[in-house]
Every structure is written in C-alpha cells, then in structure tokens.
C-alpha positions in Angstrom: 0.1 -0.1 0.1 1.3 3.4 -1.1 2.4 5.9 1.6 -0.1 8.3 2.4 0.0 11.9 0.7 -0.3 14.3 4.2 0.3 18.0 5.3 0.4 19.0 8.8 -2.9 20.8 9.9 -1.8 23.8 12.6 -5.7 24.9 13.9 -5.5 28.3 15.3 -2.5 28.1 17.4 -3.0 31.4 18.6 -2.6 33.6 21.7 -5.9 33.8 22.5 -5.8 29.9 23.7 -2.5 30.6 26.5 -4.3 33.7 28.1 -7.4 34.6 28.9 -10.9 33.1 29.0 -10.0 30.1 25.8 -6.6 29.4 27.8 -6.4 25.6 26.8 -6.8 23.1 29.8 -6.2 19.9 29.1 -4.1 18.4 28.4 -1.7 21.1 29.5 -1.3 23.6 27.0 2.8 24.1 27.3 2.7 20.4 26.8 0.4 20.6 23.8 2.5 23.0 22.1 5.5 21.0 23.0 4.0 18.3 21.1 2.9 20.6 18.2 6.7 22.2 17.7 7.7 19.0 17.2 5.2 17.8 14.6 6.3 20.7 12.7 10.0 19.4 13.1 8.6 16.1 12.0 7.0 17.5 8.6 9.7 20.2 7.8 12.3 16.7 7.7 10.2 14.8 5.8 9.5 17.6 3.6 5.6 17.9 4.5 3.8 20.5 3.1 2.2 23.0 6.5 -0.5 25.0 6.5 -1.3 27.5 9.5 -4.8 27.9 10.2 -6.1 31.1 11.9 -9.2 32.1 13.6 -10.5 35.5 12.9 -14.0 37.8 13.7 -14.4 41.1 12.8 -13.3 44.5 15.2 -15.7 44.5 18.0 -15.5 40.7 19.0 -14.2 39.6 22.5 -12.0 37.3 21.4 -9.7 36.7 17.5 -10.2 40.2 16.5 -7.9 40.8 13.6 -4.4 41.8 14.1 -4.6 42.1 17.8 -2.6 40.2 20.1 -4.9 37.1 20.5 -5.2 37.1 16.7 -2.0 36.2 16.2 0.0 32.6 16.0 1.9 31.4 19.7 5.2 33.4 18.8 7.1 29.7 18.7 5.2 28.5 16.1 5.6 31.5 14.1 9.0 31.5 14.4 8.9 28.1 12.6 7.1 28.6 10.0 7.8 29.9 6.6 7.3 31.1 3.1 6.6 27.6 2.0 3.6 27.7 4.9 0.1 27.7 3.1 -1.3 31.0 5.8 -5.6 30.7 6.0 -7.6 33.0 8.1 -11.0 31.2 8.6 -14.3 32.7 10.4 -16.2 29.0 11.0 -15.4 26.5 13.0 -14.4 23.9 10.4 -11.3 24.9 8.0 -12.8 24.0 5.1 -15.8 27.0 5.4 -14.9 29.6 2.7 -11.5 29.2 2.7 -10.7 27.1 -0.5 -8.4 24.6 1.5 -10.5 21.2 -0.1 -9.9 22.3 -3.0 -5.9 23.5 -2.8 -5.5 20.1 -0.9 -6.7 18.4 -4.2 -4.8 20.6 -6.5 -1.8 19.3 -4.1 -2.7 15.7 -4.6 -3.1 15.6 -0.5 -5.9 13.2 0.8 -4.5 12.9 4.6 -4.5 15.9 6.9 -2.8 15.8 10.1 -4.8 18.0 12.9 -3.2 19.7 15.3 -4.3 23.0 17.7 -7.2 24.0 19.3 -9.7 23.6 20.7 -10.7 20.0 20.4 -14.3 20.7 21.9 -14.8 22.7 18.5 -12.5 23.3 15.3 -11.4 19.5 15.4 -13.7 18.4 15.9 -15.5 19.9 13.1 -12.8 19.9 10.7 -13.0 16.0 11.3 -16.5 15.7 10.5 -16.6 18.4 8.1 -14.0 16.0 6.1 -15.6 12.9 5.8 -18.1 14.3 2.6 -15.0 15.5 1.2 -13.3 12.6 1.3 -10.2 13.2 3.3 -8.5 10.9 6.1 -7.7 12.8 9.0 -5.5 12.0 11.7 -5.6 14.1 15.3 -2.9 13.5 17.4 -4.2 13.7 20.9 -1.3 15.0 22.8 -1.3 17.9 20.6 -4.7 19.2 20.8 -6.6 20.5 24.2 -10.0 21.0 24.8 -11.2 24.0 28.1 -13.7 23.8 30.5 -17.5 23.4 29.7 -20.5 24.9 32.1 -24.3 26.1 30.7 -27.7 25.2 30.4 -27.0 22.2 29.6 -24.4 21.3 32.3 -20.4 20.8 33.2 -17.5 19.2 32.1 -13.9 19.2 32.5 -11.5 20.1 30.0 -10.6 16.0 30.5 -13.8 14.6 30.7 -14.0 16.8 27.1 -11.5 16.2 25.6 -10.9 11.7 26.6 -14.8 11.9 25.3 -13.8 13.6 22.0 -11.0 11.6 21.0 -12.6 8.0 21.7 -15.8 9.9 19.8 -13.4 11.1 16.7 -11.6 7.4 16.6 -14.5 5.9 16.3 -15.7 7.2 13.0 -14.0 10.7 11.6 -10.1 9.7 12.8 -7.4 8.3 13.4 -6.3 9.3 16.7 -3.0 9.0 18.3 0.0 10.4 20.1 2.7 12.3 18.3 5.1 10.0 19.0 3.2 7.1 16.9 2.6 9.6 14.5 6.4 10.6 13.9 7.0 6.9 13.8 4.6 6.6 11.0 6.2 8.9 9.3 9.9 7.9 9.7 8.3 4.3 8.2 5.7 5.4 5.5 2.9 4.0 7.1 -0.7 4.7 7.5 -2.4 5.2 10.5 -5.5 3.2 11.2 -9.1 4.4 12.7 -11.6 2.1 14.6 -15.0 1.8 13.5 -18.5 2.8 14.6 -19.9 -0.8 15.0 -16.6 -2.0 16.7 -16.2 0.7 18.8 -20.1 0.4 20.0 -19.4 -3.5 20.5 -16.4 -2.9 22.6 -18.7 -0.2 24.8 -21.0 -2.8 25.6 -18.5 -5.3 26.9 -16.8 -2.8 28.8 -21.1 -2.3 30.8 -22.0 -1.9 33.3 -19.9 1.7 33.0 -18.7 3.5 36.4 -21.1 5.9 38.3 -21.4 9.5 36.8 -19.2 11.9 39.3 -20.9 15.1 40.3 -19.7 18.5 39.3 -17.8 19.0 42.8 -16.1 15.5 42.8 -14.1 16.4 39.8 -13.2 19.7 40.5 -15.3 22.1 38.5 -15.9 24.4 41.7 -12.4 25.1 41.5 -12.1 26.7 37.8 
C-alpha cells in the first residue's frame, strides 16, 4: 500500500488559547504546544506540506479580532513556519468553509490531513466531521490538541472529560487518533494510521458495561475553575 500524501494542519495555535477565557486546560497547554512544535519538526524533516490556520472575527468581537495580540499565532509557532507554509484565515469552526482549502489539498494531491491545535471541542471536531463528505482522511494527535472546561444550561464537563471523550468519539469514525510519538514513527516508516469503526467501538463499549457511576461536578473538581 502506498504511503499517504499528508499535510500537517495547525488549527488556530493562537494566543487566545494561552491567555484569557479560552486558555486550554487539558492536556496542559505547554505540553500540547511542545508536541505541536515537534510535529512541525517532523513535517520539516519529511518535506511535508504545512498549513497554518488562524481564526478571525471583526472589530468588536470579544476574541480573535483581526490584528489583535490574541489573534496572532503563538510566537514559537510563528518562528517555525516560513514562506512555504500555506497560511489561511477562517471565520467558521471547520477549516474548509469559505477558505478554498479543500481545493488546495486536491490540487496538491494531498489526501490525509494531520490535525493539531485548538480546540478539541470545536474546530478540531468540526474539521474532522466536515472532512468526511469531502473525502479526506483525518489524523488527530491527541497530545498536540486541547480542550477547555465547559459549563452551560445543558450541564458541566471538565476539560479532561471533554478531551478524552472526543478523542474516543473521533477514533470511532472520523479520525485515526494517536500520539505525536506514534505519528512521528509512522512518518519515518511511511505507514498509514488506522482508525476504529463505529460498530466495533460500540461492540467494545458494550463489553465494558456497566460503566462507573458519573461523578458530580464537585467530585471532578469543576467548582475550582
């Protein structure tokens, strides 16, 4: 089987996720950033195309205002990318809507997209789902992405709960979820990464029943936000 033609896609590795209300909570943002930078190094060594995506809102928005400090890429990421990097600004959660990226990937014969960046519970999730009808294969590096604590009228969930649940969900259908170490080894060996499937994941899930009783928000530490 031929090795896949990959691109490394950096989703919104912007300053908003390192300082402020959207600061990544799990995995620890410094750890995920380290793995993002390592993925960039692996991509450079493999001569892999890199896409750097930035979310943007107009003036008056609370976050991601074009040209603001929070809109900027993290400086360590900015220092690693160069003129060969495909830079894209997006206004929606997934990277394809109104960006022309699907066409660019096809023009460059890229069929597999490795996603890193933020957030697991928004742009990573929506991009993986949006890729399915477009025919792209998705890989997600679980230790190079991250989530935030969530609380609203529907309930509460810690960042760890959100991240780990969504990694399991993604691997059940939309993406091959792996670590940066395993991905780097696959690149060096020209290997494909495989995902699970929904039927197998559901069958394996049934085999683990009964699940432990859900903890209250106090027990999982949500009151310490």
